[in-house]
Legacy VTK file of the C-alpha trace (Angstrom):
# vtk DataFile Version 3.0
C-alpha trace
ASCII
DATASET POLYDATA
POINTS 304 float
-88.306 -205.296 -138.636
-87.325 -201.674 -139.364
-89.188 -201.843 -142.700
-92.266 -203.227 -140.951
-92.105 -200.521 -138.268
-91.738 -197.838 -140.909
-94.697 -199.251 -142.824
-96.855 -199.238 -139.695
-95.835 -195.657 -138.922
-96.640 -194.562 -142.468
-100.026 -196.286 -142.286
-100.743 -194.478 -139.017
-99.801 -191.103 -140.502
-101.913 -191.718 -143.596
-104.900 -192.691 -141.437
-104.544 -189.485 -139.397
-104.244 -187.419 -142.559
-107.340 -189.027 -144.015
-109.449 -188.153 -140.971
-107.932 -184.810 -140.028
-107.883 -181.478 -141.773
-111.045 -180.352 -143.598
-113.326 -177.709 -142.136
-116.936 -178.451 -141.368
-119.884 -177.188 -143.375
-123.581 -176.513 -143.002
-124.343 -180.239 -142.961
-121.912 -181.098 -140.153
-121.467 -178.060 -137.901
-124.822 -178.116 -136.095
-126.855 -180.996 -134.703
-130.315 -180.926 -133.170
-131.414 -182.260 -129.807
-133.291 -185.031 -131.642
-130.144 -186.053 -133.532
-128.067 -186.152 -130.360
-130.710 -188.109 -128.470
-130.664 -190.815 -131.131
-126.839 -190.977 -131.233
-125.931 -190.877 -127.531
-124.872 -194.518 -127.610
-122.716 -194.273 -130.731
-119.299 -195.783 -129.902
-117.371 -193.012 -131.646
-119.306 -190.137 -130.026
-117.419 -187.819 -127.681
-119.866 -185.429 -126.015
-118.300 -182.387 -124.350
-120.079 -179.958 -122.031
-118.477 -176.512 -122.110
-118.730 -174.316 -119.034
-118.159 -174.370 -115.295
-117.613 -177.673 -113.549
-119.998 -176.662 -110.760
-122.812 -176.410 -113.325
-121.777 -179.694 -114.923
-121.848 -181.441 -111.541
-125.459 -180.344 -111.032
-126.818 -181.322 -114.440
-125.381 -182.560 -117.729
-126.381 -184.721 -120.650
-125.603 -188.393 -119.912
-122.134 -189.404 -121.072
-120.838 -185.844 -121.446
-117.353 -184.852 -120.309
-116.616 -181.414 -118.850
-114.288 -178.855 -120.440
-113.622 -175.445 -118.930
-112.138 -172.754 -121.170
-109.148 -172.355 -118.884
-108.050 -175.827 -119.978
-107.641 -174.668 -123.583
-105.961 -171.354 -122.827
-102.212 -170.808 -122.924
-100.601 -170.875 -119.496
-98.601 -167.808 -118.537
-99.922 -165.719 -121.419
-100.477 -161.997 -120.943
-103.717 -162.421 -122.869
-106.905 -163.558 -121.148
-107.622 -166.303 -123.656
-104.985 -167.513 -126.102
-104.656 -170.827 -127.886
-101.905 -172.998 -126.376
-99.473 -175.180 -128.352
-100.928 -178.138 -130.229
-99.101 -180.625 -127.994
-100.914 -179.256 -124.932
-104.249 -179.305 -126.709
-103.663 -182.906 -127.744
-103.168 -183.897 -124.098
-106.334 -182.066 -123.050
-108.537 -183.698 -125.666
-106.974 -187.141 -125.290
-108.021 -186.989 -121.624
-111.592 -186.443 -122.856
-111.391 -189.573 -125.010
-110.909 -187.884 -128.394
-109.395 -189.826 -131.294
-108.814 -188.666 -134.857
-111.930 -190.554 -135.961
-114.183 -189.424 -133.089
-117.524 -187.726 -133.716
-117.330 -184.761 -131.366
-120.397 -182.844 -130.198
-120.035 -179.729 -128.053
-122.710 -178.009 -126.061
-122.823 -174.883 -123.914
-124.229 -175.407 -120.449
-125.831 -171.958 -120.421
-126.838 -169.319 -122.947
-123.171 -168.603 -123.657
-122.793 -169.649 -127.281
-119.359 -168.017 -127.433
-117.919 -170.581 -125.018
-118.940 -173.523 -127.209
-117.810 -171.815 -130.418
-114.420 -171.118 -128.817
-113.963 -174.859 -128.334
-115.182 -175.500 -131.883
-112.584 -173.073 -133.243
-109.889 -174.810 -131.176
-110.788 -178.205 -132.589
-110.986 -176.714 -136.085
-107.459 -175.361 -135.644
-106.389 -178.876 -134.608
-107.767 -180.294 -137.866
-110.945 -181.779 -136.388
-113.463 -179.235 -137.666
-115.168 -181.663 -140.043
-115.669 -184.117 -137.169
-117.025 -181.546 -134.702
-120.556 -180.206 -134.234
-122.391 -177.890 -131.876
-125.630 -178.930 -130.237
-127.911 -176.136 -131.415
-129.281 -174.363 -128.367
-127.027 -176.219 -125.943
-128.206 -177.568 -122.603
-131.057 -175.027 -122.288
-132.631 -176.391 -125.498
-132.121 -179.975 -124.297
-133.752 -179.273 -120.946
-136.601 -177.270 -122.466
-137.676 -180.493 -124.179
-137.535 -182.369 -120.841
-134.809 -184.667 -122.151
-132.801 -186.685 -119.653
-130.034 -185.053 -117.642
-127.908 -186.529 -114.909
-125.495 -185.285 -112.261
-121.999 -186.092 -111.123
-123.208 -188.506 -108.428
-124.819 -190.745 -111.054
-122.559 -190.235 -114.066
-118.922 -189.759 -113.134
-117.241 -192.359 -115.352
-113.960 -191.287 -116.920
-113.504 -191.968 -120.629
-110.851 -194.221 -122.074
-107.931 -191.994 -123.019
-107.914 -191.038 -126.679
-104.983 -190.867 -129.064
-105.779 -187.784 -131.148
-102.868 -186.383 -133.154
-103.579 -182.803 -134.303
-102.768 -181.637 -137.808
-102.565 -177.892 -137.262
-104.469 -175.726 -139.730
-102.974 -172.401 -140.823
-106.270 -170.773 -141.838
-108.038 -170.514 -138.485
-106.028 -168.299 -136.113
-104.426 -165.096 -137.294
-102.145 -162.461 -135.768
-102.191 -158.725 -135.216
-99.689 -158.191 -138.016
-101.827 -160.203 -140.419
-104.840 -158.079 -139.522
-102.797 -154.894 -139.864
-101.733 -155.946 -143.355
-105.358 -156.555 -144.376
-107.005 -153.387 -143.023
-109.330 -151.874 -145.622
-108.242 -154.492 -148.191
-110.824 -155.357 -150.826
-112.113 -158.880 -150.367
-111.110 -159.061 -146.698
-113.750 -158.139 -144.134
-112.632 -157.334 -140.589
-115.635 -158.033 -138.355
-115.929 -156.668 -134.833
-118.070 -159.122 -132.858
-118.448 -156.933 -129.780
-121.622 -155.189 -128.738
-122.294 -151.934 -130.646
-121.276 -149.620 -127.802
-117.728 -150.962 -127.814
-117.553 -150.757 -131.604
-118.628 -147.105 -131.648
-116.526 -146.166 -128.646
-119.390 -145.073 -126.407
-118.326 -147.944 -124.138
-114.644 -148.362 -123.370
-113.097 -151.560 -121.991
-111.216 -150.849 -118.731
-107.652 -149.761 -119.385
-108.050 -149.972 -123.177
-108.654 -147.635 -126.079
-112.062 -146.729 -127.440
-113.319 -147.526 -130.923
-112.590 -150.184 -133.530
-110.130 -151.164 -136.232
-110.128 -149.101 -139.422
-112.547 -150.521 -141.959
-114.061 -152.999 -139.502
-117.795 -153.685 -139.599
-119.894 -154.686 -136.607
-121.791 -157.969 -136.359
-122.485 -158.419 -132.631
-122.018 -162.053 -131.687
-125.317 -162.192 -129.812
-127.226 -161.153 -132.950
-126.334 -164.476 -134.594
-128.589 -166.531 -132.319
-132.284 -166.333 -131.485
-133.921 -165.956 -128.084
-133.529 -169.697 -127.498
-129.767 -169.562 -128.127
-130.025 -171.349 -131.474
-128.224 -170.079 -134.555
-130.478 -168.216 -136.913
-131.209 -169.817 -140.274
-128.557 -169.763 -142.973
-130.736 -167.403 -145.015
-131.025 -164.913 -142.155
-127.311 -165.135 -141.350
-126.445 -164.600 -145.008
-128.553 -161.420 -145.069
-126.836 -160.167 -141.921
-123.386 -160.656 -143.422
-124.511 -159.087 -146.691
-125.923 -156.067 -144.854
-122.543 -155.651 -143.149
-120.845 -155.533 -146.557
-119.531 -159.090 -146.722
-119.716 -160.427 -150.273
-119.540 -163.950 -151.654
-115.931 -165.081 -151.903
-114.685 -162.640 -149.267
-112.473 -163.583 -146.360
-113.917 -162.878 -142.910
-111.524 -162.019 -140.069
-113.287 -161.622 -136.721
-112.155 -160.124 -133.438
-113.746 -159.133 -130.123
-112.469 -158.395 -126.615
-110.329 -161.468 -125.915
-111.011 -163.929 -128.732
-114.182 -165.539 -127.439
-117.213 -163.653 -128.803
-115.468 -163.494 -132.184
-115.573 -167.274 -132.436
-119.363 -167.092 -132.857
-118.808 -164.912 -135.949
-116.125 -167.352 -137.111
-118.580 -170.226 -136.694
-121.377 -168.442 -138.560
-118.995 -167.456 -141.371
-117.817 -171.063 -141.786
-121.435 -172.189 -141.655
-122.091 -169.916 -144.638
-119.058 -171.191 -146.518
-116.780 -168.179 -146.084
-113.021 -168.383 -145.686
-112.964 -167.394 -142.001
-110.166 -166.499 -139.616
-110.137 -165.267 -136.016
-107.692 -162.798 -134.509
-106.864 -164.455 -131.212
-105.332 -161.432 -129.453
-108.390 -159.349 -130.366
-108.942 -155.895 -128.838
-106.990 -156.752 -125.692
-103.804 -157.048 -127.734
-104.618 -154.504 -130.462
-105.438 -151.739 -127.992
-102.195 -152.303 -126.096
-100.118 -151.563 -129.213
-100.386 -147.826 -129.735
-98.775 -148.165 -133.164
-101.908 -150.008 -134.348
-104.571 -147.591 -135.626
-107.993 -147.140 -134.037
-111.111 -145.413 -135.346
-113.434 -143.582 -132.968
-116.498 -142.365 -134.888
-117.502 -138.763 -134.242
-120.693 -138.449 -132.218
-123.808 -137.738 -134.247
-124.792 -134.087 -134.467
-127.773 -133.233 -132.246
-131.143 -132.999 -133.961
-132.355 -129.440 -134.491
LINES 1 305
304 0 1 2 3 4 5 6 7 8 9 10 11 12 13 14 15 16 17 18 19 20 21 22 23 24 25 26 27 28 29 30 31 32 33 34 35 36 37 38 39 40 41 42 43 44 45 46 47 48 49 50 51 52 53 54 55 56 57 58 59 60 61 62 63 64 65 66 67 68 69 70 71 72 73 74 75 76 77 78 79 80 81 82 83 84 85 86 87 88 89 90 91 92 93 94 95 96 97 98 99 100 101 102 103 104 105 106 107 108 109 110 111 112 113 114 115 116 117 118 119 120 121 122 123 124 125 126 127 128 129 130 131 132 133 134 135 136 137 138 139 140 141 142 143 144 145 146 147 148 149 150 151 152 153 154 155 156 157 158 159 160 161 162 163 164 165 166 167 168 169 170 171 172 173 174 175 176 177 178 179 180 181 182 183 184 185 186 187 188 189 190 191 192 193 194 195 196 197 198 199 200 201 202 203 204 205 206 207 208 209 210 211 212 213 214 215 216 217 218 219 220 221 222 223 224 225 226 227 228 229 230 231 232 233 234 235 236 237 238 239 240 241 242 243 244 245 246 247 248 249 250 251 252 253 254 255 256 257 258 259 260 261 262 263 264 265 266 267 268 269 270 271 272 273 274 275 276 277 278 279 280 281 282 283 284 285 286 287 288 289 290 291 292 293 294 295 296 297 298 299 300 301 302 303
């Protein structure tokens, strides 16, 4: 009996390993509204709406479950948004019906791409990146095509609990000390995903230092999507990264205010095939450590 039990356990572990671990790519990371519409009834589909429950209650895509970012943020952390332990994440996603062989599609309920990409990064860190996609354009794109939505009074069914077992990836989340060791290192690009004013120091987050990390380049997260909230084409994104000094084969390490906007840069970098990481503590943590260096560019000389 012990041999049989051990064999069953080994088979279970091998199955999880076979379906857990790789990152996604350009073919898997984004799906269109048309694709989702034709796959809504797939038995392995887990559709997750990312945003506020009040918005979800008013209108969501049929069959979607709700996930608020607070449910994937470490409890008791001094940081606004920090990834919790894998065991906690497993419980959260099991409650949404996620298994290791699920096909997971995320969508933002508003034009807040950084909320959906934060969940994507979380699932990627859990080893489910290759099984996870974003609905390009989110709920606004879905509704703009007059596709069916429902509300909580008509679609409140709870999913069957899943049994996902994470296999934590060590090339998704990085630390302040890792970033410090890579500052101005050839082949490693530190990318500030904040809006330009914060990067240059003309805008200062309350209670924090002005400026950016030494050697960091600025690719504002909002510049990665078009006016409809859809990611720009791979060709356009590639030119944007190239213009920022990111070369083929480089590693991209993104940061922002609290580790949310930077996930859009992480997503775009993975979409382009880069080795991408995200500094979870971001500027909130970096600024608080006065031993970590900061660059504040000198203001431009007035025109004569």
